[in-house]
C-alpha positions, 0 to 999 in steps of 0.5 A: 507630133505625138511626142510634142503633145505627150504629158510625160516628155513633151512641151505639155509637161509641167514647167517645174519638171522642164526646169528641173530637167534642163539643169542636167546637161547631156554630158554629166561631165559638164556639171550643173547648168548654171543658167538653167539653175538660176531659172529654176531658183527664180521659179521656186522663189516666185512660186513657193507652193511648187517647192514640194513638187520640185523636191518630189521630182528631184527625189524621184530622179535621184532615187532612180540614179541611185538604184542604177548606180547600185545595181548597174545596167548590164554586167559589161557596162556596169562601170560606165553606167555607174560613173554616169549615174553618180555624176547625175546624183551629184548634180541633183544634190547640188541643185537641192542644196542651192534651192534649200539655201535660197528658199526660206518660206513656210512652204519649204517644210514639205521640200525639206522632207523630200530633201531628207528623204534623198539624203537618207537614200544616199546614206543607205547606199554602200558606196562611200562617195554617196555616203559622203555626198549625203552627209555634206548635204545634211551638214549644209542643211543643219547650218540653216536657221529655220523660221518656224520650228518643226513639230513632226520631224525626227532624226532617229535614222540619221543618228543611227546611220551617222553613228554606224559610219563613225564605226566604219571598218572599211579595208582601205584606210583612206576610205575608212577615214573619209567615212568616219569623218563624214559620220562625225560631221553628220552627228555634229550637224544633228547636234547643231540642228536639235539642241537649240530646238526645244521641240527636239529635246528627244535627242538627249534621251538615252537611246540617242546618247548611247549612240552619239557619245560612244561614236565620238569616244571610239574615234578619240580612242582609236586615234590614241591607239594609232599614235601609240603605234605609229608617228603622226601622219600630218593629217589636218584637223578637219580630216582627222577623226579624233580631232573632229570627234573631240570638237563635236564632243566638246560642243555637245557637252557645252550645250548640255542643260542641267537636266541632261547631264546624267544622260550625257555622262552615263554613256561615257562611263559605260564605254570605258567599262566596255572597252576596259579603259580604267586600267590603264586610265589615261584615256579615261582621265583625258575624257573627263578633263574634256567633260569638266572643261566643256560643261558649265561650272554649275553642273560640275557636281553632277559629273562628280556624283555620277563618278561616285555612283559608278565607283559604288557599282565597282566596289568589288572590282579589282584594285586597279580598276577602282584606283583608275576610277578614283584617279578620274574622280580626283581629276574632276574634283581638281578641275571643279570650280570653287563652290560648285561641288554641289549641296551633297558634300557630306554624301560625297565624303561619306562615299569616299570614306566608305571605299577607303574602309573597303580598301583597307578591309580588302588589304587586311583580308588578303593578308590573312588569306595569303599568310601561307601562300606566295608572298609576291602575289600578296605584295602586288595586291597590297600595293594595288590597294595602297594605290586606291587608298592614296588616290582616295586621300588625295581626292578628299584633299582636293575636294576639301580644298575646293570648299568654302571655309564653312563647308570645310569646317563641317567636313573636318567634323564629319571626318573626325567623327569617322576616326575610330577611338578606343572606348567610343562607338564608331557608327559609320566605320565598323572596325570591330572585326578589323583588329588593332592593325586594321583600326590603326590603318583606318586611323592613319588614312583618315588623319591623312585625309584631315591633313589634306582638308585642313591644308590652307584652312584659314579660320577667323577665330580659333574656336571656329577652327578647333571647336570642342567637338573636334579638339577633344577627339583629336587630342584623344588620338594624340595619346595613342602609343604610336608615333606616326599617329601623334605626328599626324595629329600635330600636323593637323594642329599646325594647319589649323593654328597657322593662319599666317603661313609661318610654319615653313619658316619654323621647319626643323628644330634648331636654336634660331640666332635671330628670330627677327630675320624670319619675318614672322607674320602675326596680328594682335590676339583677338578677344575671341582667341583669348577666350579660346585659350582660357577655355581650351589652352590647358588641353593644348598644353596637356597634349604637348606635355604628354606627347613629349614623354612617349618612349618611341618619339623620334626626331620628327616628333620633337620637330613637330612639337617645337613647331606647335609651341612656336605657332601657339606663341605666334597666333595665340599668345598674350601675357597669360599664355606666355606664363603658361607656356613657360610653366609648361617648358619648365615642367618638361625640363623637370620631367626629363631630369627627374625621369619618373617615367624611365625614359631612354636617354635620347628622349630625355635629351630630346626634351631638354633640347626642345625646351632650349629651342623653344625658350630661345624662340620665345625670349626673342618673340616677347623681346624680354632682355633679361630672359634673352640674356638668361637663355643665351647664357644657358645655351652657351654653357651647353655648347661648352659642357653639354652639347647633347642638350642642344637640337643641333647635336642630339638629333645628329647621327651617332651623337654621343649621349651621357650615361646620366644627367647631372641635375646638380649642374644647374647652370645648363638648365633654365632657372625658375627664379631667374625667369621670374625675375626677368619677367617680373621686371617687365610687368608680367604676373609671375606668381603662377610660375612658382606653381609647377605645371601638372597636366589634369586628368580628363576623360581622354585618358579612358578613351585611349589604349595606352599605359596609365600615366597617372600613377599618383594624383597631384593636387595643386593648392594656390596659397594666396596671401591674406585670404582663406580658402572658401572650402576647407580640404576634406580628408583624402580617402580612396573614395574621394580619389575615386570620385575625383577621377570618375566624373560620370554623371557629376554634371547632371548631379550638379545641375540638379542640385543648382535647380533645387537650390534656386527653387528653394530660394524662390518659393520658401518663406524668408523665416525658413531661409534665415533659419537654414542660414543660421544652422549652416553658420553654427555648423561652420563654427563647430567645424572650425573649432574642431580643426583649429584653436578657435576663439570668438569675440564680438566685433568692435563697434565703430563708435567704440561701444559694444552696442549694435544696430537691432535687426533680425536675429541671424544678422544682429552681429558678425563674429570675428574669428581668431585662428591661431597657428604656430607662427601665423595669426590671421584676422 
């Protein structure tokens, strides 16, 4: 018949069409005809060149069914035709999936295009079932590893459509969840299909990341909002949009390469801004924890830099928003692996310190503007800024703690260079307009940051931990008239000096009955540390001495001073240092007794109790029996007659203090003679103990805003037996004192004088040099004759005669000076 020979529906139709038609049953409820599907699969595998036609024909049938499903045939039969068409769509997609899984030849490329076209048709429909069906087929396709890459295939439409499904607002909650889960699975399929294909690097471009990342974050955020309003519903992880979105988010970040990190992190920051998720910032912190644990460790500094840049853009935002960003930065820094924070370390710290200064400036500006307005609003703003400042300090501490030691030393120098010190320029933090209160606030914040950075710092040599460029400004700050600043400086010194974690054992000032029970860890002092103490030891002693004589000292100051002395003894003490610290202790005792500074009685008793606690500790550390006996005797006598001179009593609340200290009762004080006798018997060189310790005047005094503690200039002269001083003392006048104090330019003048002397001795003839020496010799004779009763007699001859060996005129004889004093004759 005519029907039998028709090319459209008869036996003469192409075989692939007949095979495709046979897989559709008469009743769609029966599903795919498996036997005919096997025939179609065998035909496709045997003739792969027919795959594109099979795909085109299946796409044609599916499109027809989708259109029928969308519009229906007649109003009265709409439901029936719609359900039948939907079942035919399901059969067609099942057939496509099986063909796609069975065929892997190069001819599959045109078939894939037809497949993706059909998936797009399903995703474009408004029926949730068709969208879910198309998504499931795309996910199966995404899991197939193709033999050859595709040069022309793009997934822009699928990224947009799946992202839209992730934001579904369907009125039915179950249907909305199904669509969102399908959208997330589709995005996950796109990621898996593209990230490993070098030809599909376009997926990392901003226009795609701006759709992918917010879609995942939206579902993660929506789940947190739902959890805060209602209890858990018991939905499995695969059907929970939040869990699935987090899994996809982690997978995407884990596949991010070095050059793609910025494009992956920027949409996260934008999403948090758009949804105002910095205050409160629980979700922001959670997101960046996921980021830091998902990315490769060597990419951590990219994330940190992105957050810092974002903090810069919000520098004028509210304190709570800035605090939220800084707390997120704190989390990222805390998670960052050691040594992976990147090369721009100082830039990171510079940004943090800049925002610290901005926060302090805002706090002080608000206090000035609100001086006459409502106090409650000002206090709220003030507390918000304090939150920002504390978050920045903690971030600096965690950041510094993750750095290797050599970088941490650089950061310490960098931060110390930012601390404003009176009398020195501060180029990085402009505090000229902040006033005294603002400058003090900045100093406190920066020193607190230094405490965090130096915590756990273990330097091999003390010169590496306390270089001159760091120690000098630190000691200058210690001279400030502010007890809190001095406490911060002492804590920084503790962190650097304590290399064996002994500080916790020394906490609190007290008379330790048995130091050995503390199990102090120590090593023999190295040659480098010996050199450090010879060069900088006087700075440390002076810092402690001047820190003790401040009127506003409280118990914590004395505790920190005791710990500083104890740590110096443990880490840096040799025989010379022991003598120096005993001289320092005895000088502190004399200062409290003489009281030239008019210190209050509490400070005087506190100093004497500090000396007692330290002498007790030192005597047991050096294990000197004579010194231990003397110290124990003084402490026992104080317990009986003057308990206010012991730390256990003077720092107790409402401790009765005497009206005056009786310096005549020498039994309750440490004796220089007995200490010298005890140390001399053990081989110590005790000559210097007889010379009172006086702190030297340095440039630090003019760099600090404090009352002058130099009322008079004390000159120490060490008189050594059987020797004369190299230079005789000049007359002390106002000009000489002025020159001694003002040392500006002296180093340059001395350097120039030395250069001239060396040049003269290198180039001048010998006769001129000899004549110059003779004239200098004659000048010395005249000077001595003016000062002393001087007679000159020729030197005795070795053979008893007065003859001498001939030679040049200046060296023919060496005169012997006979200097007569009232009771002394020195040859």
